[in-house]
N, C-alpha and C positions, 0 to 999 in steps of 0.2 A: 257172428262168425267172420273171421278175417279171410278175405279172398286174396290169395297170392297172385301177383302179376307175373307174367312170363319173363324170363331173362331178356334184357334189352337186345341181345344179339340174335334172338330167335324171332323171325318175322311172324306176325299174327296170321291166322288162316286166310283172312281176306287178302293180305298182301301176297301170299303164295298163289292164291287163285288169280290175282291180277297179273303176277309174274308169269304164271302158266299161260294165261290168255295172251299176254304180250309175246311170249315165246312162240306160241302157235301162229299168231299174227305175223311174226317175223319170218317164220318158215313159209307162210303163204305168200308174203311179199317177195321173198327170194325165188320161189317157184314161179310167181307171176313175171318176174324179171326175165327168167330163162325162157318161159313160154313166149313172152312178147318179142324177143329177138327172132325166134322161129316164125312167128306170125308175120313180122316185117319182111323177113326173107321170102316166105312163101307168097305173101301178097304182092311183093314186087315182081316175083317170077311170073305171077298170073297177069299182073298189070302191064309191065313194060317188057318182060322177057328179054330177048336179045337186044332190045333198044336201050338198055340201061347205060351202056357206054356212050351212046349218042346223046342221051339225056344229060349226062354229066360231061359232055365234050368241052364245055367252056372251062371246066376245072382241070383240063389237061395243062393249062398254064399254071405252074406251081404256085405263083403268087396269088392267083385267084383262089386256088384250093386253100391256101393259107388263110385268105380273107374269109372264105366260107366257114372254116372251122372256128376262127376267132369270133366272127359276128354271131354265129349260131350259138356258141357257148355263152357269149355275153348276154344274149337275149334269154336263153333258157336258164342260165346261171348254174350249169352242171356239165362239167367236162365228161363225167361218167355217162350221162345220157347221150351226149353227142358221139363219144367213142363207141358206145354200145350200139347206137344206130348205124355207125360206120361198119361195125362187125356184121350186122344184118345185110347192109348194102354189098359188102365184099362177098359174103356168102351167096348173094344172089347174082354175082357176076361182075360187080364193079372192080376194075383192075386195082391191085394194091398200090401201084405207082401213083394213081390219082388220089387215093385215100391218104397216103403218107403225109402230104402237106396239110391236109385237113386235121389230122391228129396233132400235128405241131401247132397249128392255129388254135385248136381247142385248149392246148396247154397254156396259151396266153390268155384266152378269153375267160378261163376259170378264175383268174385273179381279180376280176371286177368285184366279186362278192365281198371279199374282206376289205377291199378299198372303200366300198360304199359303207361297210360296217364302221369304218373308222370315222366317218362323217358324224356319227352320233356324239362325238366329243368336241365338236366345233366350238361350243360355248365355253370350253375349258382349254384355253390356249396351250398351257404346258402339257396337259394330258393328251391333247390332240396331236402335238408334235411327236410324242412317243408312239401313239396309236397309228398315226399315218406312216411312220417309219417301219413299224412292224408289218403293216399291210403291204407297203410297196417293196419291201425286200423280196417278197414272192415275185412281184412283177419284174423287178430288175434282174433277178436271177434267171427267170424264164426267158426274158428278152435277150440276155447275154448268151444263154444256151442256144437260142434260136439264131442269133447273129453268127455264132461259131459253126453250128452243126447244119443249119439249113443250106448255106452255099455248098458245103461239102456233100450233102445229100443230093442236091441238084446235079452236081458234077460227077459224082462217083457212085451214088446209090448204095453206099456202104451199109447203112442201117437196114434198108429194105433187103439187101442180099443176105445180111447176117440173120435177119428175122426169118427169111425163107429157109436157110439152112438149119436154123435151130428148130423151126416148126416141123420140118421134115424129119428131124431126129427124134423129136418128142412125141409126134403124133401117134405112133403105135402104142406108146406107153400111156398116153392120155385117153385116147378114144376107145381102144379095144377093151380095157377093163371097166371103164366107167359108163359107156353109153352103148354097148352092143347088146341089144335084146334084154335090157334090164328094166326095172320098174320106172326109173326116171325117164328113159326114152319113151316108154309107153305113156306116161303121164303127160309128156310134152306133145307127142304126135297125135294122141287120141282127140283132144279138143281142137287141135289144128286141123285134122282131117274132117271133123264134124263141121267146123266153120266153113271150110272150103266146099264141102258138100252142100251146105245151106246156101252159100253164095251162088253156086252153080244152079241151084234149084229156083231161087227167087230173083236173082239179078243177072243182067246180061253183061258180058265183057265190055269194057274193062272195069265196070263198077264193082264186080265181085272182088277183084284184086285190090282196088282202091279202098274198099270197105275193110278188108282184112288188114291191109297195111295201116289204115287209120286206127283200127282197134288195137293193133300191136303197139303203135306209137303212143297211144293214150295209156295203155297198160304199163308200158315202159316208164313213162314220166310219173305215173301214179306210184309205181313201186319204188323208184329211185327217190322221189321226194318224201316218201313216208318211211323208208327203211331207217334213215337217220333219226327221225322223230321217235320211232318205236325203240330203237337202241338207246336213245338218250333217256327215255322213261325207264328202261330196264337198268341202265347203268347209273342213273342219277348223276351225282356230282363226282363220281369216281374218276372219269377222264381228267377233269379239272385238277383233282388232287394229285393224280399221277404226274400231270404236266408241271405242277408247282413244286414237286419234290424230285425232279430229274437229277439235279446236281447240287452239291453243297453250296451254301450261300456265298462262300468266298469266291466261287467262280464268277459271280455277278460282277466283280470288279475288274475282270479281264478287259483291257481296252480294245482288243481286236478279236477276230473270229477264233473260235476254239480250235486247237490242233485236232488232227484226225481222230486219235484215240479217244479224246475227251468228247468229240462230237458224235461218236457212234451211239451212245446211249440216247440222247435226245432224238437223233435221226431215226433209230429203231422205234422209239416211242411214237414219233410222228407217223411213221409208216403203219404201226400197229393200230393206233386209234383211227386213222383214216380208213384202213381196211375194215375195221369194225363198223364205222358209221357210213361207209360207202360214199364218202364225199370229202375231198380235200378242202372244199370251201368251208365246211363245218369246222374242220380242225383249225384252219388258218384264221377263221373268224373268231374262234375261241381265244386265239392268241392276242387279238386286238385289245380287249379289256384288260388282259393280264399285263400287257405292255403299258397301257394308258395309266394304270394304277401303280405301276412300277413294281409289280409282283414278280415279273420275269424279265430279265435283261435281253436286249436285242441279240447279244452274242449266243444265247441259248435258243431264242425264237428262230434264228437263222437255220440251224440244222434240223429243228423240228419241222420247219417248212419244207426242207428238202425231203425229209421222210414222208411228208404228206404227198409230195409229188410221186413217190414210188407207191404208196399205199392206194392211191386212186386208180392204179392200173388193174387192181384185182377185179373190179366189176366187169370190164371188157374181157378179161381173161376167162372169167366164169362163163360169160355169155358165149365166147368163142368155143369153149370146150363143150357147151351144151347144144350147139347147133346140130340138128338132125336133118339129113345125113351129115356125117362128119365132113368138115370143110378145112382143108389145109390153109387156104387163103384167109379164112376168118381167124385162125390161130396166128397166122403171120402178122396181120394188121394189129392184133392185140399185143404181140411181142414187139412190134415197132414202137408202141407207146412205152413199154418197159425199157427198151434199149435207149430210146431218146432221153428219157428221164435219168436212167442210170449213167449214161455217158456224160450227160450234163453235170451230174454230181462229181464224177471222176475227174473230168477235165477242169471244171471251174474250182471246185473245192480242193482238188488235188494239187493245184498250183498256187503257192502262197500269194503271188502277185494278183492273180485273178480272184482268189478267195476273198480278198479284202474289198474288191470292187463293188459287188452288190450292196454290202454293208455301208460303204462310204456313200454310194449314190442314194440309198434310202435315207440316210441321216441328213445328207445335204439337201435333198429335195424336200424332206419334211420341214427343215428350217425355213426354206423359201415359202412353202405352202402355209406354214404357221403365220408368216408375215402378210400373206395376201391370198385370200381364198380363191381368187381367179385362177391361180395355178392348179388348184385341185379340180375345178370344174372343167377347165381346158384340157387337163390331162386325161380325165375319164372320157370326155366327149370325143377327143381326137383319137386316142389310142384304140378304144374299144368299138367306136362306131364310125367316125368320119373317115379314118384311114381305109378300113375295108370297103366302105361305100364308094370312096373316091377311086380306089383300085378297080372296082367293078365298072365304074363309069368310064374310066380311061381305057380299059382293055376290051370290054365287051363290044360287039358290033354296034355302031352308032355313037360310040364314045369318041374321045379326042385321039385315042391311040391308033 
């Protein structure tokens, strides 16, 4: 008797069960992410209360705040984790003005992951040059955006004020229908209240607040680090296929950055994939082997990277919306992240002269690094670690400043 096999496009029952399990796991991780932000906020309120501002008084210097965001993200290798923790801090009472430079620093620190990923091609000089250029175009774009927008923000607070106005306008539309006495708010507040009650019963202050904050931070890191892995198992190689079919092959021969209209498709794809996997580092690290093997030109990788900058803002936005009780400041700092990345794209990619600069810098630096590996080691060590630490030493009490 002949047994007919199922059509190839129909997944077997086991695959469906695995997909269902992964989908449930994904939902659980997203719920854990939202819960963790509220635990961090509640734990800090119990732990430091009104002393939160004095605890971060050193970061009132915007350059130190920038260094904190950069170094923390370089160590954790996730800007989503750092900005989401900042949402919890702001919801607990940290002034938005102190958190703004930290968000900008996190934008720089997140680029270390794909830079390190490019080192896997060191033994292949020609491939390494392309891989390192693809990695550092993210760095140079974000550094240029910081060089333009950071001084303006220090002087005029335009991004902070715009985020405040936008948050005030959107808050009634966001919080009222989504989080007012509904199932999600109950699911978030119930375990939070139980943990606080247990802490009060078995621990003395401030250890109850410290424990709840630590539990929230651990849950946040676990959820963010695993969401991308679960989604990659669900999607398989689809994101890679999407990226490699963004534009017709003839666009690969373009010598300079794509014009605005041509760049919109890869930019949107970069934002969408990053929003799915909850990590710009994952998206930009995917681009490195594509560039190394010459499957995708730098002119397309450039706008995909810009889209990744926008897509990574979704995590902190979700966290800010889910803060219970509703916090205008939490939404504000999440919108600061969106506005900073959005303005960077408009200003730099919108001006033809500036548009070419990150591309040229990445290609030039990749050529230098291909000739001498010392450039690579010095670049990673100085930008992501030594500069922030030197800033702390110079400015903090007891330093040379």
